[in-house]
C-alpha positions in Angstrom: -21.0 45.7 -7.8 -20.5 44.6 -11.4 -18.9 45.5 -14.4 -18.7 44.9 -18.0 -16.1 43.2 -20.4 -16.3 46.4 -21.8 -15.7 48.6 -19.2 -12.3 46.7 -18.5 -11.4 47.2 -22.8 -11.6 51.0 -22.1 -9.6 50.8 -18.7 -10.1 50.1 -15.1 -13.7 50.9 -14.0 -14.2 53.7 -11.3 -16.2 51.1 -9.1 -12.8 48.7 -9.3 -11.1 51.6 -7.3 -13.1 51.1 -3.8 -13.6 47.3 -3.9 -11.1 44.9 -2.3 -12.7 41.4 -3.5 -12.5 41.0 -7.1 -14.6 37.8 -9.0 -13.6 38.0 -12.8 -15.4 35.0 -14.7 -16.4 33.6 -18.0 -15.2 31.7 -20.8 -12.0 34.4 -21.6 -9.6 33.4 -19.2 -7.0 35.7 -21.0 -9.5 38.6 -21.0 -10.3 37.7 -17.4 -6.5 37.5 -16.2 -5.7 41.0 -18.1 -8.6 42.7 -16.0 -6.9 41.0 -12.9 -3.5 42.4 -13.5 -5.0 45.9 -14.4 -6.8 46.0 -11.0 -3.4 44.9 -9.3 -1.3 47.6 -11.2 -4.1 50.2 -9.9 -3.5 49.1 -6.2 -1.3 52.0 -4.3 0.8 49.3 -3.0 0.3 45.8 -4.3 3.1 44.3 -2.3 3.8 40.5 -2.3 1.6 38.5 -4.4 0.3 35.5 -3.0 -1.0 32.9 -5.6 -3.7 30.0 -4.4 -5.3 27.3 -6.2 -9.2 26.8 -6.4 -8.8 23.4 -4.9 -6.7 24.7 -2.3 -9.4 26.8 -0.9 -12.2 24.6 -1.6 -10.5 21.9 0.3 -9.7 24.4 3.6 -12.1 27.5 2.9 -10.6 29.1 6.1 -6.7 29.4 4.3 -8.0 32.4 2.2 -8.7 34.6 5.1 -5.5 33.4 6.6 -3.6 34.5 3.5 -5.4 37.7 3.2 -5.0 38.7 6.8 -1.2 37.5 7.2 1.8 39.8 7.0 4.2 39.7 4.2 7.1 38.0 4.7 9.2 41.2 4.4 6.7 43.5 6.4 4.9 45.1 3.6 1.5 44.9 1.9 0.1 41.9 0.2 -2.5 40.9 -2.6 -4.1 37.4 -2.9 -4.7 35.9 -6.4 -6.5 32.8 -6.8 -6.9 30.8 -9.8 -10.1 28.9 -9.6 -12.7 26.7 -11.6 -16.4 27.2 -11.2 -17.3 28.1 -7.6 -14.3 26.7 -5.8 -13.8 29.8 -3.8 -17.5 30.4 -2.6 -17.3 29.4 1.0 -13.6 30.7 1.4 -15.1 33.9 0.2 -18.0 33.8 2.2 -16.0 33.0 5.3 -13.7 36.0 4.7 -16.7 38.3 4.7 -18.3 36.8 7.7 -15.0 37.0 9.7 -14.6 40.6 8.2 -18.3 41.7 9.7 -17.2 39.7 13.0 -14.1 42.2 13.0 -11.4 39.7 12.2 -9.3 43.0 10.8 -8.6 44.1 7.5 -7.8 41.8 4.7 -5.8 42.0 1.6 -7.3 42.7 -1.4 -8.5 39.5 -3.2 -8.6 38.4 -6.8 -10.3 35.4 -7.9 -10.1 34.5 -11.9 -12.7 31.5 -12.3 -12.6 29.7 -15.3 -16.1 27.8 -15.8 -18.0 30.2 -13.8 -20.5 32.6 -14.9 -22.1 35.9 -13.2 -24.9 33.9 -12.5 -23.0 31.7 -10.4 -23.1 31.2 -6.7 -20.1 33.3 -6.0 -21.1 35.8 -8.3 -24.6 36.2 -6.4 -22.4 36.5 -3.1 -20.5 39.2 -4.3 -22.5 41.1 -6.5 -24.5 43.3 -4.4 -21.5 44.3 -2.0 -20.0 47.7 -2.3 -16.5 46.1 -1.7 -16.6 43.5 -4.2 -16.5 43.8 -8.1 -18.0 40.9 -10.2 -17.1 41.2 -14.1 -17.8 38.0 -16.7 -15.6 38.0 -20.0 -16.2 36.4 -23.3 -14.0 35.8 -26.2 -13.4 39.2 -27.6 -14.0 40.1 -31.4 -11.5 41.3 -33.5 -12.7 45.1 -33.4 -13.0 45.0 -29.3 -9.5 43.9 -29.0 -8.3 46.2 -31.9 -10.2 49.1 -29.7 -7.8 47.8 -26.5 -4.8 47.7 -28.3 -5.2 51.5 -29.4 -5.9 52.3 -25.6 -2.7 50.5 -24.6 -0.9 52.6 -27.4 -2.5 55.6 -25.8 -1.1 54.9 -22.7 2.5 53.8 -23.9 2.7 57.0 -25.8 2.4 55.2 -29.3 0.5 56.6 -32.5 -0.8 53.4 -34.5 -1.4 54.3 -38.1 -3.9 52.5 -40.5 -4.7 48.9 -39.4 -1.7 48.3 -37.4 -4.0 47.8 -33.7 -6.5 45.1 -35.7 -2.6 43.6 -37.1 -1.2 43.6 -33.6 -4.7 42.1 -32.2 -4.7 39.1 -34.9 -1.1 38.8 -34.0 -1.8 38.0 -30.3 -4.5 35.8 -31.2 -7.3 38.2 -30.0 -5.3 38.1 -26.5 -5.1 41.1 -24.6 -2.2 39.8 -22.3 -0.1 39.2 -25.4 -1.4 42.1 -27.1 -0.1 44.2 -24.1 3.3 42.4 -24.3 3.4 43.5 -28.2 2.6 47.2 -27.2 5.0 47.3 -24.3 8.0 45.7 -27.3 7.1 48.3 -29.8 7.0 51.4 -27.3 10.4 50.5 -26.1 11.7 49.7 -29.8 10.1 53.2 -31.0 11.4 55.0 -27.7 8.0 56.1 -27.1 6.9 57.6 -24.2 3.4 59.1 -22.7 5.1 62.6 -22.6 7.0 62.0 -25.9 4.5 60.3 -28.5 5.9 58.3 -31.2 4.3 56.8 -34.3 4.6 53.4 -35.3 4.6 51.8 -38.6 3.8 48.1 -39.6 7.5 47.9 -40.2 7.8 48.6 -36.7 6.2 46.0 -35.5 7.3 43.3 -38.4 10.8 44.2 -37.0 9.7 43.3 -33.4 6.6 41.2 -33.6 6.0 37.8 -32.4 4.6 34.9 -34.9 1.3 35.2 -35.6 -1.7 33.1 -34.5 -1.9 31.5 -38.0 2.0 31.0 -38.4 2.7 30.0 -34.9 0.2 28.8 -32.8 -2.8 27.7 -35.0 -1.0 24.6 -36.8 0.0 23.3 -33.3 -3.5 24.0 -31.6 -5.3 22.2 -34.3 -3.5 19.0 -34.5 -3.8 18.6 -30.8 -7.5 19.4 -30.7 -8.4 17.5 -33.8 -6.6 14.3 -32.4 -4.3 14.4 -35.5 -1.2 12.4 -33.3 0.5 11.7 -36.3 1.3 15.5 -36.4 1.8 16.4 -32.9 5.5 15.3 -32.7 6.3 17.5 -35.7 4.6 20.4 -34.5 6.2 20.2 -31.1 9.5 20.6 -33.1 8.2 23.4 -35.3 7.2 25.0 -31.7 11.1 24.6 -30.3 12.6 25.9 -33.9 10.2 29.0 -33.9 10.9 29.7 -30.0 7.2 29.8 -29.6 6.7 30.5 -25.9 4.9 27.4 -24.0 2.7 29.7 -22.2 1.6 31.2 -25.1 0.7 27.9 -26.6 -1.3 27.1 -23.5 -3.1 30.3 -24.1 -4.0 29.8 -27.7 -5.4 26.0 -26.3 -7.3 27.7 -23.9 -8.5 30.6 -26.1 -10.1 27.5 -28.5 -11.3 25.7 -25.8 -13.1 28.6 -24.8 -14.5 29.6 -27.9 -15.7 25.9 -28.4 -17.5 26.2 -25.4 -19.3 29.4 -26.3 -20.3 27.8 -29.5 -21.9 24.9 -27.8 -23.6 27.5 -25.4 -24.9 29.4 -28.5 -26.3 26.2 -30.0 -27.6 24.7 -26.9 -28.1 20.7 -26.3 -27.7 18.7 -29.4 -27.1 21.8 -31.7 -25.9 21.4 -35.0 -22.6 23.3 -36.3 -23.6 23.6 -40.0 -26.8 25.7 -38.7 -24.2 28.7 -37.6 -25.1 31.7 -40.0 -22.4 34.2 -41.2 -23.7 36.8 -38.6 -23.2 34.4 -35.8 -19.8 33.0 -37.0 -18.6 36.7 -36.8 -19.7 36.7 -33.3 -18.5 33.5 -32.3 -15.0 34.4 -33.8 -14.9 31.6 -36.6 -12.9 33.0 -39.1 -13.1 31.1 -42.8 -9.5 29.8 -42.6 -10.4 28.3 -39.4 -13.9 27.1 -39.9 -13.1 23.8 -40.8 -10.9 22.8 -38.2 -13.1 24.4 -35.5 -16.2 22.5 -36.8 -14.2 19.3 -36.3 -12.9 19.9 -33.1 -16.5 20.9 -32.1 -18.0 17.9 -33.0 -15.1 15.6 -31.2 -14.9 17.8 -28.1 -18.7 17.9 -27.4 -18.7 14.2 -27.4 -19.6 12.4 -23.9 -16.6 12.3 -21.8 -17.5 8.6 -21.3 -20.4 6.2 -22.2 -23.6 7.4 -20.2 -21.9 10.5 -18.7 -23.3 13.6 -18.7 -20.2 15.8 -19.1 -18.4 16.0 -22.3 -14.8 15.8 -23.4 -14.7 19.8 -23.3 -16.0 19.6 -19.5 -12.8 17.9 -18.6 -10.7 19.6 -20.9 -11.0 23.3 -19.9 -9.9 22.8 -16.2 -7.0 20.5 -17.8 -5.8 23.6 -19.5 -5.9 25.9 -16.9 -3.9 23.7 -14.6 -1.5 23.1 -17.5 -1.4 26.8 -17.8 -0.7 27.2 -14.0 2.0 24.3 -14.1 4.0 26.0 -16.8 4.2 29.5 -14.7 5.2 27.7 -11.7 7.8 25.6 -13.4 9.4 27.8 -16.1 12.6 25.9 -16.5 10.8 22.6 -17.4 8.0 24.2 -19.3 8.8 22.8 -22.6 9.0 19.3 -21.3 5.4 19.7 -19.2 3.8 21.2 -22.4 5.1 18.0 -24.8 3.8 16.0 -22.5 0.1 17.1 -22.1 -0.1 17.7 -25.8 0.6 14.4 -26.4 -1.6 13.3 -24.0 -4.7 15.7 -24.7 -4.2 14.7 -28.3 -4.4 11.1 -27.7 -7.7 11.5 -25.9 -9.1 13.9 -28.6 -8.3 10.9 -31.1 -10.6 8.5 -29.1 -13.7 7.3 -31.2 
């Protein structure tokens, strides 16, 4: 089965309730992960979460089936979450399906979030016609789509958002639905809202609990790193610590910008000129006026060949590296700031190369 990004912005598609294998792909890793979290939350008893890396299941395709059919350490249910790149999980999923058909027993739900993959990939083709699987592709959303999702989150939490507050929250979250959900959760707690006892929320309420906006928080650091402005990176890292910006949030902001650059590259095609993007395309690609100059410079820098004579671009190497960074920050939360600072310096030096 297949679903669309709009299906998940409205809630959980009905088709998801009958599926046991989920493949969420596309350049918007944040949207794919948010959809995966929604699937887990809807499971009757999700139990223990087992995380696997795409590289591990590619190296050992039987690992996924072994974990999906193993009992939880505490005897309850479990679900498997795979963070993959491209078709890393294809062979493992194929073995899981074949062994299930051969009578190997029921497997735990498997959710695969695959960056650098599309709904035309081998893995998507393997799953899309199955009744027990769901495939969905996620593109970086525009402001109106995220604002709509924020309103749906608010309704579910018992919040009544007035005026343009939904758009304000969407902007503050950098169009990341996961961060937007976190803001809604905090706002509902602050306003003492409940689905059975709805409460109005005002811009003043959001200002009291709101995180730093993309413009005031993440954007200067993202631009310094991806533009290769090495002299600025140290100061921006200090500012990150002073503001108390979440390292995972910074990594997500970098992932979103990299995904946006990939979307622009796909729109323009090989050898496409950034200057030829018209105003309508700028809106669709999420190129806001204040960021256009930075995005253009980064696009030209990261679409260069990764090495002399190489077919892959710098961007092809950046995206999986950011995915690995995100995973490392989650698994090493106590050292997250140090790990992030080291990686930002490395990426900045790489971007600065001519």
